[in-house]
C-alpha positions as CSV (number, residue, x, y, z in Angstrom):
1,X,81.6,8.0,101.2
2,X,79.3,11.0,100.9
3,X,79.4,14.4,102.5
4,X,76.8,15.3,105.1
5,X,75.8,18.9,104.2
6,X,76.9,21.4,101.7
7,X,79.6,23.1,103.7
8,X,80.8,26.6,102.6
9,X,80.2,26.0,98.9
10,X,78.0,29.1,98.6
11,X,80.5,31.4,100.3
12,X,81.3,34.4,98.0
13,X,84.9,33.4,97.6
14,X,84.1,29.8,96.8
15,X,80.8,30.0,94.8
16,X,82.5,30.3,91.4
17,X,84.3,27.0,91.9
18,X,81.0,25.0,91.7
19,X,82.1,22.6,94.4
20,X,80.1,19.5,95.4
21,X,78.9,19.1,98.9
22,X,81.9,19.3,101.3
23,X,80.2,18.3,104.6
24,X,80.0,20.1,107.9
25,X,82.2,20.1,111.0
26,X,79.6,18.4,113.2
27,X,79.1,14.8,114.6
28,X,75.4,14.0,114.4
29,X,74.4,10.4,115.4
30,X,73.2,8.1,112.6
31,X,70.4,5.6,112.5
32,X,71.3,2.5,110.4
33,X,68.7,0.1,109.0
34,X,69.2,-2.9,106.7
35,X,69.5,-0.7,103.6
36,X,69.5,2.9,104.7
37,X,71.5,5.3,106.8
38,X,69.6,8.3,108.3
39,X,71.5,11.4,109.5
40,X,70.8,15.0,110.3
41,X,73.2,17.9,109.8
42,X,73.4,18.7,113.5
43,X,72.7,21.9,115.5
44,X,74.4,25.0,116.9
45,X,73.2,23.7,120.3
46,X,75.9,21.0,119.8
47,X,78.8,22.9,118.3
48,X,78.1,26.3,119.9
49,X,78.0,28.6,116.8
50,X,74.9,30.2,115.5
51,X,74.1,30.0,111.9
52,X,75.1,33.4,110.5
53,X,77.5,34.4,113.3
54,X,80.3,36.5,112.0
55,X,80.9,38.5,108.8
56,X,79.6,36.4,105.8
57,X,82.2,38.1,103.6
58,X,85.1,37.0,105.8
59,X,85.7,33.2,105.5
60,X,87.4,33.3,108.9
61,X,84.2,34.5,110.5
62,X,81.3,33.2,108.3
63,X,79.5,30.4,110.2
64,X,76.4,30.1,108.0
65,X,77.5,26.6,106.7
66,X,78.4,24.9,110.0
67,X,75.1,23.1,110.5
68,X,71.7,22.8,109.0
69,X,68.2,21.6,109.4
70,X,68.3,18.9,106.7
71,X,67.6,15.2,107.6
72,X,68.6,12.7,104.9
73,X,68.4,9.0,104.1
74,X,71.3,7.5,102.2
75,X,71.3,4.2,100.3
76,X,74.0,2.2,102.1
77,X,75.0,0.3,99.0
78,X,75.4,3.3,96.7
79,X,76.0,6.3,99.0
80,X,73.3,8.2,97.2
81,X,70.8,10.4,99.0
82,X,67.4,8.7,98.4
83,X,65.3,11.1,100.6
84,X,65.7,14.4,102.5
85,X,63.5,16.8,104.4
86,X,64.0,20.1,106.1
87,X,63.4,20.0,109.8
88,X,62.3,22.9,112.0
89,X,65.9,23.1,113.4
90,X,69.1,21.1,113.4
91,X,69.3,17.6,115.1
92,X,70.5,17.5,118.7
93,X,70.4,13.8,119.2
94,X,70.4,10.5,117.4
95,X,67.3,9.4,115.6
96,X,65.2,6.6,117.0
97,X,62.8,4.2,115.3
98,X,59.7,2.4,116.5
99,X,56.8,0.4,115.1
100,X,53.3,1.3,116.1
101,X,50.2,-0.6,114.7
102,X,52.2,-1.8,111.8
103,X,53.7,1.5,110.8
104,X,57.4,2.5,111.3
105,X,58.4,5.9,112.6
106,X,61.6,7.8,113.0
107,X,61.8,10.4,115.8
108,X,64.6,12.9,116.2
109,X,65.2,15.7,118.7
110,X,65.8,19.1,117.1
111,X,66.7,22.5,118.5
112,X,69.0,25.5,118.5
113,X,70.5,27.8,121.1
114,X,67.8,30.3,120.6
115,X,64.8,27.9,120.1
116,X,62.9,25.6,122.3
117,X,63.9,22.0,121.6
118,X,61.2,19.6,120.2
119,X,60.8,16.1,118.9
120,X,59.9,15.5,115.2
121,X,58.3,12.2,114.2
122,X,58.4,11.0,110.6
123,X,56.3,8.1,109.3
124,X,57.9,5.7,106.8
125,X,55.9,4.3,103.9
């Protein structure tokens, strides 16, 4: 099992502990292939908290770790992240895949409460 996202590891009260990724309280939908699992970190449009809401020095209020714009591929056999990219915003829906003229693509919806949603298409090599 591997955590999806860093979680609050960079919070001033936790930073000195040098914690591994802890994950985030979100439920983004995965895309599973024969050998990989693709998953985004989710969006504030889903869980209703803006990145940065609250007092960052108060762990009860800091929301900066609750979601993120990263989209990753994990090796299903090892649990290791084999690829990641930063999207324009957090994912708001499950990734889709399609084949066009022999090339495979992954498309995912992204957005935030304060941003216009959009689709992002990624080509696989």
